C-alpha positions in Angstrom: -22.0 -19.4 97.7 -23.8 -18.4 94.4 -26.9 -20.2 93.3 -26.7 -18.8 89.6 -23.3 -18.9 88.0 -21.7 -18.5 84.6 -18.0 -19.1 83.9 -16.2 -18.5 80.6 -12.6 -19.0 79.9 -10.7 -18.1 76.7 -7.1 -17.8 75.5 -6.1 -14.6 73.7 -2.9 -13.9 71.8 -1.8 -10.8 73.4 -0.2 -9.3 76.5 -1.9 -8.6 79.9 -1.2 -4.9 79.3 -3.1 -4.9 75.9 -5.9 -6.9 77.3 -6.2 -4.7 80.4 -6.4 -1.5 78.2 -9.0 -3.1 75.9 -11.1 -4.1 78.9 -10.9 -0.8 80.8 -10.7 2.0 78.1 -14.2 3.0 76.6 -12.6 3.8 73.2 -11.2 0.2 73.0 -14.3 -1.3 74.6 -16.3 -0.1 71.8 -14.3 -1.9 69.3 -15.2 -5.3 70.4 -18.5 -4.9 72.1 -20.6 -3.8 69.2 -20.4 -0.1 69.9 -21.0 -0.5 73.7 -18.6 1.1 76.3 -17.6 0.3 79.8 -16.9 3.5 81.9 -15.1 3.8 85.2 -12.2 5.4 86.8 -11.3 1.8 87.9 -10.5 2.5 91.5 -11.9 0.5 94.5 -15.4 1.7 95.3 -15.7 3.7 92.0 -18.9 3.6 90.1 -18.9 1.6 86.9 -21.5 1.6 83.9 -22.0 0.0 80.6 -23.4 2.3 78.0 -25.3 1.4 74.7 -24.2 3.2 71.5 -27.3 5.4 71.7 -26.3 6.5 75.3 -28.8 4.6 77.2 -27.4 3.0 80.3 -27.3 -0.9 80.2 -25.8 -1.8 83.5 -24.3 -0.1 86.4 -22.3 -1.1 89.6 -19.2 -0.4 91.5 -15.6 -1.5 91.2 -15.3 -3.9 94.4 -11.6 -5.1 93.9 -9.0 -4.3 91.3 -5.5 -5.4 90.6 -4.3 -3.7 87.3 -3.6 -6.2 84.6 -4.6 -9.3 86.8 -8.2 -8.9 87.9 -11.1 -6.9 88.8 -14.4 -7.5 90.5 -17.7 -5.5 89.9 -20.9 -5.4 91.5 -23.3 -5.4 88.5 -26.8 -4.3 88.2 -28.9 -4.6 85.1 -30.7 -1.2 84.3 -32.8 -1.6 81.0 -34.8 -4.8 81.5 -37.2 -4.5 84.5 -37.5 -8.2 85.2 -33.7 -8.6 85.3 -33.1 -5.3 87.4 -35.8 -6.7 89.9 -33.3 -9.6 90.6 -30.9 -7.3 92.2 -27.1 -6.9 91.8 -24.7 -9.7 90.6 -20.9 -10.1 91.0 -18.7 -10.3 88.0 -15.0 -11.4 88.4 -12.5 -10.9 85.4 -9.3 -12.6 85.8 -6.1 -12.3 83.5 -3.5 -14.9 83.7 -0.3 -14.4 81.5 0.7 -17.6 79.6 3.6 -17.9 77.1 2.4 -15.5 74.3 -1.0 -15.2 75.5 -3.4 -14.4 78.2 -5.9 -16.8 79.8 -9.1 -14.6 80.4 -11.8 -15.9 82.9 -15.2 -14.3 83.4 -17.1 -15.4 86.5 -20.6 -13.8 86.7 -22.8 -15.1 89.6 -25.6 -14.0 92.0 -27.3 -15.6 95.0 -30.4 -16.4 93.3 -31.7 -19.7 91.9 -32.3 -19.6 88.1 -31.5 -16.0 87.6 -32.8 -14.5 84.4 -29.7 -12.2 84.4 -27.3 -15.0 84.7 -29.2 -16.8 81.9 -29.0 -13.8 79.7 -25.1 -13.2 80.2 -24.4 -16.7 79.4 -25.2 -15.9 75.8 -23.9 -12.4 76.0 -20.4 -12.8 77.4 -19.3 -15.4 74.8 -20.4 -13.0 71.9 -18.5 -10.1 73.6 -15.4 -12.2 74.5 -15.3 -13.6 70.8 -15.4 -10.0 69.6 -12.6 -9.0 72.0 -10.3 -12.0 71.0 -11.0 -11.3 67.3 -10.2 -7.6 67.8 -7.0 -8.1 69.7 -5.6 -10.9 67.5 -6.5 -9.4 64.1 -7.0 -5.7 64.6 -10.5 -6.2 62.9 -13.9 -5.9 64.7 -16.0 -9.0 64.5 -19.3 -8.9 62.6 -22.2 -8.6 65.1 -23.5 -12.1 65.4 -27.0 -11.2 66.5 -29.7 -12.2 64.0 -29.9 -10.3 60.8 -27.0 -8.0 61.6 -23.9 -8.3 59.4 -22.4 -4.9 60.2 -19.1 -4.4 61.8 -18.9 -2.7 65.4 -18.7 0.9 65.5 
């Protein structure tokens, strides 16, 4: 049982196939995550990484479980903030549930550490990224970066 946990649910007017492709293809991930990419072969046990637009590695891990167009589970380790990296790996579960004309997307990010700084950080990061994903899939337009002082569109 986890001691720190973040759960986020959103509904996106798209198909499971399009959402899956957006989540697992670097050129699509870049469109809604403000230039960052997610990279993996998406096979059980495969390495996974999140890369900043400048090429620095943000996070790494492995694909723990995967059911294409339905769910995937990653081990997830922060790589760029020493205090968060020191907390150790987390577990992120992504669930896609088709509904009539849309998909329910649930993200569960957790770790067995009380008051995790990393889980605290993703609790503000995930809503921003998933809002960008929803905007991009529903409108075809990238969302403006909501971080302070940045009004540019994603690359």
